[in-house]
C-alpha positions, 0 to 999 in steps of 0.5 A: 558304553561310558568310560570312566576316567581314573584320576590320580588323587594326591594323598595328603601326607597328613591324612594318615595322621588325621585318620589315626587321631580320629580312630583314637578319639572314636575309641576313647570317646567315653568318660570311663575310657578317658578316665582309664587312659588318664589313669594308665598314663600315670601308672605303669600297669593296673589290674581291672580291680585296681582300676575299679578301685581308683575310679569307683566303677563296677568291674563288669562295666570297666572290663567291657570298656577295657576290652573295647580299647584292647581290641582297638590297640589302645591298651594291652593286657598281660596275664600274671597269675589270676590277674590281667594287668593293663598298660597303655599301648598307644602313648599318642592318646595321651598327647591327644587328650592333653591337647584337648585338656589344654584347649581354650575352647568354651565347653559350657 
């Protein structure tokens, strides 16, 4: 019978941070989601109707993307009367987006 040697793998202290950044990037990797994050970074809270007005998008499509970001912990939604108001929960996403916007890469 073969015996498997278990080696202790050194965990890179940055790996958890890198995993978090990768998760954020995967979650917001859509133009509408990036626009919503940018908008929520400038406004404290917005309803889906306000987001649709600002971005000129359809309510059903916007709600779909809001739900994805809410399930992944990027935003929160709080009901106030008949409306749900969304806020940016994961503020680090703004840092990641800002970094990418200021990157001097040639995206052509």
